[in-house]
C-alpha positions in Angstrom: 52.3 -60.7 0.5 49.4 -61.7 2.7 47.3 -58.6 2.0 47.3 -57.5 5.7 48.7 -54.4 7.4 52.4 -54.6 8.3 53.1 -56.2 11.6 54.0 -52.9 13.2 50.4 -51.6 12.5 48.5 -54.6 13.9 46.8 -54.6 17.2 48.8 -56.4 19.9 47.0 -59.3 21.5 44.7 -58.4 24.3 44.3 -54.8 23.4 40.6 -53.7 23.5 38.7 -51.6 21.0 38.4 -48.9 23.6 42.1 -48.8 24.1 42.8 -48.6 20.4 40.3 -45.8 20.0 41.7 -43.9 23.0 45.3 -44.2 21.7 44.1 -43.1 18.3 42.6 -40.0 19.9 45.8 -39.2 21.7 47.7 -39.5 18.4 45.1 -37.3 16.7 45.6 -34.6 19.4 49.4 -34.8 18.8 48.8 -34.3 15.1 47.1 -31.0 16.0 50.1 -30.1 18.2 52.4 -30.9 15.3 50.3 -28.6 13.0 50.4 -25.8 15.7 54.2 -26.2 15.9 54.5 -25.8 12.1 52.5 -22.6 12.4 54.7 -21.4 15.2 57.8 -22.0 13.0 56.0 -20.2 10.1 55.3 -17.3 12.5 59.0 -17.3 13.4 60.0 -17.1 9.8 57.4 -14.4 9.0 58.5 -12.3 11.9 62.1 -12.5 10.7 61.0 -11.4 7.3 58.9 -8.6 8.8 61.9 -7.3 10.8 64.1 -7.2 7.6 61.4 -5.5 5.6 60.8 -3.0 8.4 64.6 -2.2 8.3 64.4 -1.5 4.6 61.2 0.5 5.1 62.8 2.6 7.9 65.7 3.5 5.6 63.3 4.4 2.7 61.1 6.5 5.0 64.2 8.3 6.2 65.6 8.8 2.7 62.2 10.2 1.6 62.7 13.0 4.2 60.5 11.7 7.0 63.0 11.4 9.8 60.5 11.6 12.7 58.5 8.7 11.3 61.7 6.7 10.5 62.8 7.3 14.1 59.4 6.0 15.3 59.8 2.8 13.3 63.3 2.4 14.7 62.2 3.1 18.3 58.8 1.3 18.3 59.1 -1.6 15.9 62.7 -2.6 15.0 64.2 -5.0 17.5 61.1 -5.1 19.6 59.9 -8.3 21.3 56.6 -9.6 19.7 55.7 -11.0 23.1 57.1 -9.7 26.4 60.8 -10.6 26.7 60.8 -12.9 23.6 61.7 -12.8 20.0 60.1 -15.5 17.9 63.1 -17.8 18.1 62.6 -17.8 21.9 58.9 -18.6 21.5 59.9 -21.6 19.4 62.4 -22.7 21.9 60.0 -22.3 24.8 57.3 -24.3 23.0 59.7 -27.0 21.8 61.4 -27.5 25.2 58.1 -27.2 27.2 54.7 -28.2 26.0 55.8 -30.0 22.8 58.5 -32.1 24.5 56.0 -33.1 27.3 53.4 -34.0 24.8 55.7 -36.1 22.7 57.0 -37.9 25.7 53.6 -38.7 27.0 52.4 -39.8 23.6 55.3 -42.2 23.4 54.6 -43.5 26.9 51.0 -44.1 26.0 52.0 -46.0 22.8 54.6 -48.0 24.8 52.3 -49.0 27.7 49.1 -49.6 25.8 50.0 -50.9 22.3 53.5 -52.2 22.7 54.9 -49.0 21.1 53.0 -49.5 17.8 52.0 -46.4 15.9 48.8 -45.9 13.9 47.0 -49.0 15.0 43.6 -47.2 15.0 44.3 -45.8 11.5 45.5 -49.1 10.1 42.3 -50.8 11.4 40.2 -48.0 9.8 42.0 -48.6 6.5 41.2 -52.3 6.8 37.5 -51.5 7.3 37.4 -49.2 4.2 39.6 -50.9 1.6 38.6 -53.5 -0.9 41.0 -56.5 -1.0 42.5 -57.1 -4.4 41.4 -53.7 -5.8 44.1 -51.5 -7.2 44.8 -48.5 -5.0 43.5 -50.4 -2.0 46.7 -52.4 -1.2 47.3 -53.1 2.5 50.8 -51.6 2.4 53.4 -50.2 0.0 55.2 -53.6 -0.4 52.0 -54.9 -2.0 52.1 -52.4 -4.9 53.6 -54.0 -8.1 56.1 -52.0 -10.0 57.4 -50.1 -7.0 60.6 -51.9 -6.0 61.5 -49.2 -3.6 58.7 -50.5 -1.4 59.5 -54.2 -1.7 60.4 -55.6 1.7 
């Protein structure tokens, strides 16, 4: 190996420092969107669990002789939309099909138009600035790690 980043992580010819930094910032913003999406999916799963648990609770409250409160759970909680008109699966779909899809498309367009579609150029250059060549644990890429044939190119 030549102890350099993989070709797909190298700056294309003619791309300025400012462009690499700007593209890196767009990618960092998308990372936040990805995290938010994960939290939205977690919210979706938690709301599903809450619905099931409320169903069990409603039955137990009823069996314990508290029919009026069980009726209130059934009427005011079970089957209700967490947001107007939407269960959590609909929130996920609206996010995925709207903001998330637009953000992913624009991120890819920025990569394609500004750095020939290459991902993580900013991060690869940061790694090059911080790593020590020849030092274990500071390899340029996985293929440079001895004893890891699954990474050999």
